[in-house]
N, CA, C and O atoms as CSV, one atom per row, in Angstrom:
chain,resi,resn,atom,element,x,y,z
A,1,LYS,N,N,101.217,86.616,32.434
A,1,LYS,CA,C,100.360,86.457,33.602
A,1,LYS,C,C,101.035,87.163,34.785
A,1,LYS,O,O,102.201,86.909,35.086
A,2,ARG,N,N,100.300,88.036,35.437
A,2,ARG,CA,C,100.836,88.822,36.536
A,2,ARG,C,C,100.737,88.057,37.852
A,2,ARG,O,O,99.717,87.435,38.147
A,3,LEU,N,N,101.797,88.113,38.627
A,3,LEU,CA,C,101.766,87.494,39.951
A,3,LEU,C,C,100.883,88.319,40.869
A,3,LEU,O,O,100.748,89.530,40.694
A,4,ILE,N,N,100.287,87.661,41.841
A,4,ILE,CA,C,99.442,88.366,42.801
A,4,ILE,C,C,100.341,89.011,43.847
A,4,ILE,O,O,101.180,88.347,44.456
A,5,SER,N,N,100.156,90.303,44.044
A,5,SER,CA,C,100.942,91.036,45.032
A,5,SER,C,C,100.178,91.098,46.342
A,5,SER,O,O,98.967,91.316,46.364
A,6,LEU,N,N,100.909,90.901,47.436
A,6,LEU,CA,C,100.312,91.009,48.762
A,6,LEU,C,C,100.841,92.260,49.444
A,6,LEU,O,O,102.039,92.538,49.406
A,7,CYS,N,N,99.949,93.006,50.064
A,7,CYS,CA,C,100.311,94.237,50.764
A,7,CYS,C,C,101.033,93.890,52.065
A,7,CYS,O,O,100.544,93.093,52.866
A,8,VAL,N,N,102.208,94.502,52.263
A,8,VAL,CA,C,102.973,94.279,53.483
A,8,VAL,C,C,102.229,94.845,54.690
A,8,VAL,O,O,102.343,94.318,55.797
A,9,GLY,N,N,101.463,95.925,54.476
A,9,GLY,CA,C,100.753,96.580,55.582
A,9,GLY,C,C,99.591,95.780,56.132
A,9,GLY,O,O,99.483,95.584,57.342
A,10,CYS,N,N,98.711,95.313,55.239
A,10,CYS,CA,C,97.500,94.631,55.712
A,10,CYS,C,C,97.481,93.142,55.399
A,10,CYS,O,O,96.665,92.409,55.959
A,11,GLY,N,N,98.360,92.682,54.518
A,11,GLY,CA,C,98.414,91.264,54.177
A,11,GLY,C,C,97.453,90.827,53.095
A,11,GLY,O,O,97.479,89.667,52.682
A,12,ASN,N,N,96.600,91.731,52.622
A,12,ASN,CA,C,95.614,91.388,51.594
A,12,ASN,C,C,96.195,91.557,50.196
A,12,ASN,O,O,97.208,92.228,50.003
A,13,GLN,N,N,95.527,90.931,49.223
A,13,GLN,CA,C,95.951,91.059,47.833
A,13,GLN,C,C,95.767,92.494,47.363
A,13,GLN,O,O,94.855,93.198,47.799
A,14,ILE,N,N,96.652,92.913,46.464
A,14,ILE,CA,C,96.557,94.258,45.907
A,14,ILE,C,C,95.959,94.157,44.512
A,14,ILE,O,O,96.571,93.611,43.594
A,15,HIS,N,N,94.742,94.697,44.369
A,15,HIS,CA,C,94.052,94.718,43.081
A,15,HIS,C,C,93.978,96.142,42.542
A,15,HIS,O,O,93.378,96.377,41.494
A,16,ASP,N,N,94.585,97.095,43.251
A,16,ASP,CA,C,94.541,98.504,42.864
A,16,ASP,C,C,95.255,98.722,41.539
A,16,ASP,O,O,96.057,97.896,41.103
A,17,GLN,N,N,94.952,99.836,40.914
A,17,GLN,CA,C,95.623,100.188,39.668
A,17,GLN,C,C,97.103,100.441,39.919
A,17,GLN,O,O,97.944,100.122,39.079
A,18,TYR,N,N,97.422,101.021,41.088
A,18,TYR,CA,C,98.803,101.336,41.417
A,18,TYR,C,C,99.247,100.576,42.658
A,18,TYR,O,O,98.491,100.433,43.618
A,19,ILE,N,N,100.470,100.095,42.623
A,19,ILE,CA,C,101.090,99.419,43.762
A,19,ILE,C,C,102.274,100.282,44.186
A,19,ILE,O,O,103.089,100.679,43.354
A,20,LEU,N,N,102.364,100.566,45.462
A,20,LEU,CA,C,103.523,101.302,45.950
A,20,LEU,C,C,104.589,100.285,46.334
A,20,LEU,O,O,104.363,99.424,47.184
A,21,ARG,N,N,105.736,100.393,45.708
A,21,ARG,CA,C,106.826,99.462,45.970
A,21,ARG,C,C,107.914,100.213,46.730
A,21,ARG,O,O,108.426,101.230,46.264
A,22,VAL,N,N,108.260,99.694,47.912
A,22,VAL,CA,C,109.270,100.297,48.773
A,22,VAL,C,C,110.367,99.274,48.954
A,22,VAL,O,O,110.106,98.090,49.170
A,23,SER,N,N,111.601,99.744,48.865
A,23,SER,CA,C,112.713,98.816,48.929
A,23,SER,C,C,112.572,97.909,47.709
A,23,SER,O,O,111.687,98.140,46.885
A,24,PRO,N,N,113.389,96.915,47.571
A,24,PRO,CA,C,113.225,96.130,46.345
A,24,PRO,C,C,112.025,95.193,46.362
A,24,PRO,O,O,111.541,94.806,45.298
A,25,ASP,N,N,111.532,94.817,47.537
A,25,ASP,CA,C,110.539,93.747,47.543
A,25,ASP,C,C,109.319,93.976,48.440
A,25,ASP,O,O,108.572,93.032,48.694
A,26,LEU,N,N,109.098,95.187,48.920
A,26,LEU,CA,C,107.944,95.456,49.773
A,26,LEU,C,C,106.873,96.188,48.967
A,26,LEU,O,O,107.119,97.275,48.444
A,27,GLU,N,N,105.682,95.590,48.869
A,27,GLU,CA,C,104.599,96.176,48.084
A,27,GLU,C,C,103.436,96.535,49.008
A,27,GLU,O,O,103.130,95.808,49.953
A,28,TRP,N,N,102.792,97.674,48.717
A,28,TRP,CA,C,101.772,98.228,49.594
A,28,TRP,C,C,100.579,98.754,48.807
A,28,TRP,O,O,100.718,99.193,47.665
A,29,HIS,N,N,99.395,98.705,49.435
A,29,HIS,CA,C,98.275,99.516,48.974
A,29,HIS,C,C,98.647,100.962,49.300
A,29,HIS,O,O,99.342,101.215,50.283
A,30,ALA,N,N,98.191,101.906,48.485
A,30,ALA,CA,C,98.465,103.325,48.767
A,30,ALA,C,C,97.904,103.713,50.137
A,30,ALA,O,O,98.504,104.531,50.833
A,31,ALA,N,N,96.777,103.147,50.531
A,31,ALA,CA,C,96.154,103.498,51.809
A,31,ALA,C,C,96.843,102.844,53.014
A,31,ALA,O,O,96.577,103.225,54.154
A,32,CYS,N,N,97.707,101.884,52.779
A,32,CYS,CA,C,98.366,101.172,53.886
A,32,CYS,C,C,99.777,101.680,54.183
A,32,CYS,O,O,100.312,101.426,55.263
A,33,LEU,N,N,100.377,102.389,53.241
A,33,LEU,CA,C,101.760,102.834,53.421
A,33,LEU,C,C,101.782,104.087,54.282
A,33,LEU,O,O,101.531,105.193,53.804
A,34,LYS,N,N,102.090,103.891,55.578
A,34,LYS,CA,C,102.096,104.978,56.557
A,34,LYS,C,C,103.351,104.892,57.406
A,34,LYS,O,O,104.003,103.851,57.484
A,35,CYS,N,N,103.674,106.008,58.038
A,35,CYS,CA,C,104.782,106.040,58.985
A,35,CYS,C,C,104.403,105.218,60.217
A,35,CYS,O,O,103.305,105.363,60.753
A,36,ALA,N,N,105.307,104.365,60.655
A,36,ALA,CA,C,105.044,103.507,61.820
A,36,ALA,C,C,104.917,104.314,63.113
A,36,ALA,O,O,104.360,103.816,64.092
A,37,GLU,N,N,105.423,105.547,63.136
A,37,GLU,CA,C,105.377,106.380,64.338
A,37,GLU,C,C,104.189,107.340,64.351
A,37,GLU,O,O,103.410,107.355,65.304
A,38,CYS,N,N,104.051,108.142,63.292
A,38,CYS,CA,C,103.034,109.213,63.310
A,38,CYS,C,C,101.820,108.930,62.422
A,38,CYS,O,O,100.876,109.720,62.403
A,39,ASN,N,N,101.830,107.826,61.696
A,39,ASN,CA,C,100.737,107.417,60.799
A,39,ASN,C,C,100.523,108.341,59.602
A,39,ASN,O,O,99.469,108.281,58.968
A,40,GLN,N,N,101.479,109.180,59.284
A,40,GLN,CA,C,101.395,110.019,58.089
A,40,GLN,C,C,101.454,109.119,56.861
A,40,GLN,O,O,102.251,108.182,56.813
A,41,TYR,N,N,100.611,109.401,55.863
A,41,TYR,CA,C,100.661,108.628,54.628
A,41,TYR,C,C,101.972,108.915,53.912
A,41,TYR,O,O,102.418,110.061,53.849
A,42,LEU,N,N,102.577,107.877,53.381
A,42,LEU,CA,C,103.850,107.997,52.675
A,42,LEU,C,C,103.588,107.714,51.207
A,42,LEU,O,O,103.389,106.569,50.798
A,43,ASP,N,N,103.593,108.774,50.432
A,43,ASP,CA,C,103.336,108.629,49.002
A,43,ASP,C,C,104.424,109.363,48.224
A,43,ASP,O,O,105.511,109.596,48.751
A,44,GLU,N,N,104.143,109.724,46.993
A,44,GLU,CA,C,105.164,110.359,46.169
A,44,GLU,C,C,105.555,111.751,46.671
A,44,GLU,O,O,106.539,112.316,46.194
A,45,THR,N,N,104.808,112.310,47.618
A,45,THR,CA,C,105.131,113.643,48.152
A,45,THR,C,C,105.940,113.573,49.441
A,45,THR,O,O,106.367,114.609,49.949
A,46,CYS,N,N,106.157,112.389,49.975
A,46,CYS,CA,C,106.837,112.247,51.265
A,46,CYS,C,C,107.908,111.169,51.169
A,46,CYS,O,O,107.631,110.045,50.750
A,47,THR,N,N,109.122,111.511,51.555
A,47,THR,CA,C,110.209,110.539,51.515
A,47,THR,C,C,109.931,109.409,52.493
A,47,THR,O,O,109.472,109.642,53.611
A,48,CYS,N,N,110.208,108.202,52.072
A,48,CYS,CA,C,109.935,107.016,52.876
A,48,CYS,C,C,111.247,106.339,53.259
A,48,CYS,O,O,112.117,106.128,52.414
A,49,PHE,N,N,111.380,106.004,54.529
A,49,PHE,CA,C,112.558,105.298,55.018
A,49,PHE,C,C,112.114,103.975,55.609
A,49,PHE,O,O,111.049,103.898,56.223
A,50,VAL,N,N,112.919,102.925,55.432
A,50,VAL,CA,C,112.575,101.601,55.947
A,50,VAL,C,C,113.667,101.129,56.903
A,50,VAL,O,O,114.855,101.226,56.597
A,51,ARG,N,N,113.260,100.623,58.051
A,51,ARG,CA,C,114.204,100.063,59.017
A,51,ARG,C,C,113.520,98.884,59.686
A,51,ARG,O,O,112.422,99.026,60.224
A,52,ASP,N,N,114.151,97.735,59.657
A,52,ASP,CA,C,113.612,96.511,60.262
A,52,ASP,C,C,112.191,96.214,59.790
A,52,ASP,O,O,111.350,95.777,60.575
A,53,GLY,N,N,111.925,96.452,58.508
A,53,GLY,CA,C,110.617,96.148,57.936
A,53,GLY,C,C,109.536,97.174,58.235
A,53,GLY,O,O,108.403,97.006,57.785
A,54,LYS,N,N,109.844,98.231,58.978
A,54,LYS,CA,C,108.876,99.282,59.289
A,54,LYS,C,C,109.199,100.511,58.446
A,54,LYS,O,O,110.360,100.794,58.152
A,55,THR,N,N,108.157,101.231,58.066
A,55,THR,CA,C,108.332,102.429,57.259
A,55,THR,C,C,108.179,103.673,58.130
A,55,THR,O,O,107.382,103.700,59.068
A,56,TYR,N,N,108.966,104.709,57.798
A,56,TYR,CA,C,108.970,105.948,58.575
A,56,TYR,C,C,109.008,107.145,57.643
A,56,TYR,O,O,109.559,107.075,56.545
A,57,CYS,N,N,108.416,108.249,58.093
A,57,CYS,CA,C,108.604,109.517,57.399
A,57,CYS,C,C,110.006,110.012,57.757
A,57,CYS,O,O,110.622,109.518,58.701
A,58,LYS,N,N,110.496,110.977,57.008
A,58,LYS,CA,C,111.863,111.459,57.216
A,58,LYS,C,C,112.057,112.007,58.626
A,58,LYS,O,O,113.071,111.722,59.263
A,59,ARG,N,N,111.107,112.785,59.117
A,59,ARG,CA,C,111.225,113.405,60.445
A,59,ARG,C,C,111.370,112.351,61.538
A,59,ARG,O,O,112.255,112.463,62.387
A,60,ASP,N,N,110.524,111.339,61.529
A,60,ASP,CA,C,110.585,110.309,62.573
A,60,ASP,C,C,111.804,109.416,62.419
A,60,ASP,O,O,112.384,108.985,63.415
A,61,TYR,N,N,112.200,109.133,61.183
A,61,TYR,CA,C,113.385,108.297,60.989
A,61,TYR,C,C,114.626,108.984,61.551
A,61,TYR,O,O,115.432,108.357,62.238
A,62,ILE,N,N,114.774,110.266,61.258
A,62,ILE,CA,C,115.936,111.002,61.769
A,62,ILE,C,C,115.869,111.114,63.290
A,62,ILE,O,O,116.887,110.977,63.968
A,63,ARG,N,N,114.680,111.360,63.825
A,63,ARG,CA,C,114.518,111.462,65.281
A,63,ARG,C,C,114.902,110.153,65.976
A,63,ARG,O,O,115.547,110.168,67.025
A,64,LEU,N,N,114.512,109.044,65.398
A,64,LEU,CA,C,114.759,107.743,66.025
A,64,LEU,C,C,116.151,107.178,65.734
A,64,LEU,O,O,116.786,106.606,66.620
A,65,TYR,N,N,116.621,107.337,64.503
A,65,TYR,CA,C,117.833,106.641,64.088
A,65,TYR,C,C,118.959,107.546,63.601
A,65,TYR,O,O,120.052,107.064,63.303
A,66,GLY,N,N,118.709,108.838,63.517
A,66,GLY,CA,C,119.728,109.754,63.025
A,66,GLY,C,C,120.872,109.916,64.025
A,66,GLY,O,O,120.723,109.626,65.212
A,67,ILE,N,N,122.005,110.378,63.529
A,67,ILE,CA,C,123.167,110.615,64.390
A,67,ILE,C,C,122.874,111.800,65.283
A,67,ILE,O,O,122.347,112.815,64.827
A,68,LYS,N,N,123.214,111.673,66.559
A,68,LYS,CA,C,122.978,112.735,67.526
A,68,LYS,C,C,124.286,113.149,68.165
A,68,LYS,O,O,125.233,112.366,68.239
A,69,CYS,N,N,124.329,114.385,68.625
A,69,CYS,CA,C,125.515,114.928,69.284
A,69,CYS,C,C,125.811,114.131,70.552
A,69,CYS,O,O,124.910,113.846,71.341
A,70,ALA,N,N,127.086,113.774,70.739
A,70,ALA,CA,C,127.497,112.989,71.906
A,70,ALA,C,C,127.374,113.786,73.207
A,70,ALA,O,O,127.374,113.195,74.287
A,71,LYS,N,N,127.269,115.106,73.123
A,71,LYS,CA,C,127.151,115.942,74.320
A,71,LYS,C,C,125.699,116.273,74.643
A,71,LYS,O,O,125.231,115.999,75.748
A,72,CYS,N,N,124.978,116.865,73.676
A,72,CYS,CA,C,123.618,117.364,73.954
A,72,CYS,C,C,122.506,116.421,73.484
A,72,CYS,O,O,121.341,116.644,73.813
A,73,SER,N,N,122.834,115.390,72.737
A,73,SER,CA,C,121.878,114.398,72.225
A,73,SER,C,C,120.854,114.965,71.246
A,73,SER,O,O,119.808,114.355,71.024
A,74,ILE,N,N,121.141,116.111,70.664
A,74,ILE,CA,C,120.273,116.693,69.645
A,74,ILE,C,C,120.851,116.344,68.279
A,74,ILE,O,O,122.067,116.292,68.098
A,75,GLY,N,N,119.960,116.106,67.324
A,75,GLY,CA,C,120.395,115.746,65.977
A,75,GLY,C,C,121.055,116.902,65.261
A,75,GLY,O,O,121.114,118.018,65.777
A,76,PHE,N,N,121.544,116.630,64.083
A,76,PHE,CA,C,122.256,117.616,63.284
A,76,PHE,C,C,121.423,118.023,62.083
A,76,PHE,O,O,120.663,117.222,61.537
A,77,SER,N,N,121.574,119.282,61.677
A,77,SER,CA,C,120.965,119.714,60.420
A,77,SER,C,C,122.046,119.660,59.348
A,77,SER,O,O,123.226,119.503,59.659
A,78,LYS,N,N,121.653,119.787,58.114
A,78,LYS,CA,C,122.620,119.668,57.026
A,78,LYS,C,C,123.623,120.815,57.014
A,78,LYS,O,O,124.674,120.706,56.382
A,79,ASN,N,N,123.316,121.907,57.700
A,79,ASN,CA,C,124.213,123.064,57.718
A,79,ASN,C,C,125.119,123.111,58.946
A,79,ASN,O,O,125.956,124.008,59.051
A,80,ASP,N,N,124.973,122.172,59.872
A,80,ASP,CA,C,125.782,122.178,61.097
A,80,ASP,C,C,127.230,121.797,60.803
A,80,ASP,O,O,127.502,120.889,60.017
A,81,PHE,N,N,128.149,122.506,61.448
A,81,PHE,CA,C,129.539,122.094,61.463
A,81,PHE,C,C,129.706,121.154,62.640
A,81,PHE,O,O,129.129,121.378,63.704
A,82,VAL,N,N,130.494,120.100,62.456
A,82,VAL,CA,C,130.640,119.097,63.513
A,82,VAL,C,C,132.109,118.801,63.765
A,82,VAL,O,O,132.975,119.073,62.933
A,83,MET,N,N,132.360,118.238,64.931
A,83,MET,CA,C,133.678,117.708,65.275
A,83,MET,C,C,133.492,116.211,65.466
A,83,MET,O,O,132.572,115.780,66.161
A,84,ARG,N,N,134.359,115.423,64.856
A,84,ARG,CA,C,134.304,113.968,64.987
A,84,ARG,C,C,135.510,113.500,65.775
A,84,ARG,O,O,136.644,113.882,65.487
A,85,VAL,N,N,135.256,112.670,66.770
A,85,VAL,CA,C,136.319,112.073,67.575
A,85,VAL,C,C,135.988,110.591,67.708
A,85,VAL,O,O,135.005,110.205,68.341
A,86,ARG,N,N,136.827,109.785,67.099
A,86,ARG,CA,C,136.572,108.343,67.025
A,86,ARG,C,C,135.163,108.124,66.497
A,86,ARG,O,O,134.845,108.591,65.403
A,87,ALA,N,N,134.313,107.432,67.239
A,87,ALA,CA,C,132.966,107.144,66.750
A,87,ALA,C,C,131.948,108.195,67.184
A,87,ALA,O,O,130.763,108.051,66.885
A,88,LYS,N,N,132.378,109.249,67.880
A,88,LYS,CA,C,131.452,110.257,68.392
A,88,LYS,C,C,131.462,111.505,67.511
A,88,LYS,O,O,132.473,111.856,66.901
A,89,VAL,N,N,130.305,112.159,67.467
A,89,VAL,CA,C,130.146,113.379,66.680
A,89,VAL,C,C,129.545,114.444,67.604
A,89,VAL,O,O,128.631,114.166,68.380
A,90,TYR,N,N,130.076,115.672,67.504
A,90,TYR,CA,C,129.646,116.778,68.363
A,90,TYR,C,C,129.295,117.999,67.512
A,90,TYR,O,O,129.880,118.211,66.450
A,91,HIS,N,N,128.325,118.809,67.989
A,91,HIS,CA,C,128.169,120.146,67.427
A,91,HIS,C,C,129.442,120.911,67.783
A,91,HIS,O,O,130.057,120.646,68.816
A,92,ILE,N,N,129.835,121.847,66.943
A,92,ILE,CA,C,131.024,122.660,67.231
A,92,ILE,C,C,130.887,123.320,68.614
A,92,ILE,O,O,131.847,123.359,69.383
A,93,GLU,N,N,129.690,123.837,68.923
A,93,GLU,CA,C,129.476,124.524,70.199
A,93,GLU,C,C,129.556,123.578,71.391
A,93,GLU,O,O,129.869,124.004,72.503
A,94,CYS,N,N,129.278,122.309,71.167
A,94,CYS,CA,C,129.264,121.323,72.258
A,94,CYS,C,C,130.639,120.716,72.529
A,94,CYS,O,O,130.846,120.093,73.571
A,95,PHE,N,N,131.564,120.888,71.617
A,95,PHE,CA,C,132.881,120.272,71.768
A,95,PHE,C,C,133.748,121.181,72.635
A,95,PHE,O,O,134.456,122.055,72.134
A,96,ARG,N,N,133.674,120.954,73.950
A,96,ARG,CA,C,134.335,121.815,74.936
A,96,ARG,C,C,135.101,120.979,75.949
A,96,ARG,O,O,134.819,119.797,76.146
A,97,CYS,N,N,136.072,121.615,76.584
A,97,CYS,CA,C,136.821,120.994,77.674
A,97,CYS,C,C,135.891,120.820,78.868
A,97,CYS,O,O,135.197,121.765,79.246
A,98,VAL,N,N,135.860,119.639,79.468
A,98,VAL,CA,C,134.982,119.425,80.620
A,98,VAL,C,C,135.509,120.118,81.877
A,98,VAL,O,O,134.736,120.370,82.801
A,99,ALA,N,N,136.797,120.430,81.932
A,99,ALA,CA,C,137.370,121.076,83.120
A,99,ALA,C,C,137.127,122.589,83.112
A,99,ALA,O,O,136.726,123.150,84.132
A,100,CYS,N,N,137.366,123.263,81.966
A,100,CYS,CA,C,137.255,124.727,81.938
A,100,CYS,C,C,136.168,125.251,81.017
A,100,CYS,O,O,135.950,126.461,80.963
A,101,SER,N,N,135.487,124.388,80.296
A,101,SER,CA,C,134.399,124.742,79.366
A,101,SER,C,C,134.844,125.533,78.144
A,101,SER,O,O,133.998,126.075,77.432
A,102,ARG,N,N,136.139,125.618,77.880
A,102,ARG,CA,C,136.624,126.316,76.696
A,102,ARG,C,C,136.264,125.503,75.455
A,102,ARG,O,O,136.440,124.286,75.419
A,103,GLN,N,N,135.754,126.207,74.433
A,103,GLN,CA,C,135.417,125.531,73.190
A,103,GLN,C,C,136.703,125.103,72.493
A,103,GLN,O,O,137.637,125.890,72.344
A,104,LEU,N,N,136.731,123.855,72.075
A,104,LEU,CA,C,137.897,123.320,71.373
A,104,LEU,C,C,137.674,123.470,69.874
A,104,LEU,O,O,136.574,123.235,69.373
A,105,ILE,N,N,138.714,123.858,69.172
A,105,ILE,CA,C,138.608,124.073,67.735
A,105,ILE,C,C,139.581,123.149,67.012
A,105,ILE,O,O,140.490,122.599,67.633
A,106,PRO,N,N,139.399,122.975,65.715
A,106,PRO,CA,C,140.323,122.104,64.980
A,106,PRO,C,C,141.780,122.553,65.211
A,106,PRO,O,O,142.095,123.739,65.120
A,107,GLY,N,N,142.637,121.605,65.504
A,107,GLY,CA,C,144.044,121.870,65.763
A,107,GLY,C,C,144.388,121.874,67.247
A,107,GLY,O,O,145.547,121.674,67.610
A,108,ASP,N,N,143.390,122.102,68.121
A,108,ASP,CA,C,143.640,122.050,69.570
A,108,ASP,C,C,143.978,120.627,69.985
A,108,ASP,O,O,143.423,119.667,69.449
A,109,GLU,N,N,144.881,120.497,70.931
A,109,GLU,CA,C,145.182,119.182,71.497
A,109,GLU,C,C,144.219,118.937,72.644
A,109,GLU,O,O,143.871,119.854,73.387
A,110,PHE,N,N,143.792,117.684,72.780
A,110,PHE,CA,C,142.879,117.328,73.861
A,110,PHE,C,C,143.062,115.850,74.174
A,110,PHE,O,O,143.633,115.098,73.385
A,111,ALA,N,N,142.577,115.459,75.312
A,111,ALA,CA,C,142.592,114.048,75.693
A,111,ALA,C,C,141.139,113.606,75.872
A,111,ALA,O,O,140.318,114.340,76.421
A,112,LEU,N,N,140.845,112.430,75.413
A,112,LEU,CA,C,139.489,111.882,75.498
A,112,LEU,C,C,139.505,110.725,76.489
A,112,LEU,O,O,140.242,109.756,76.309
A,113,ARG,N,N,138.695,110.829,77.529
A,113,ARG,CA,C,138.602,109.771,78.529
A,113,ARG,C,C,137.190,109.255,78.611
A,113,ARG,O,O,136.906,108.355,79.402
């Protein structure tokens, strides 16, 4: 005997042939699974991310929750080289001395205030 599944999106029972299961325990009608920001449908062709019970497409999830450069506040692409200092991450081009604007490279000594 199959348990009745309730859609997280609309709260109604799911009687569809297919149930979209996100995370271990969130079940959706195919028509209800959308990005919380842009309303794009999230199906097998679109990566789905979940945060605080809300679903997001990859673009909006990275825009909202992705790591951003501590200097310019722009996100990183997979091909970017970065400099990490404690909990902060910088684009290589953004990691510069605030006094003289010289770009700092690996091995340079610097002070962080």
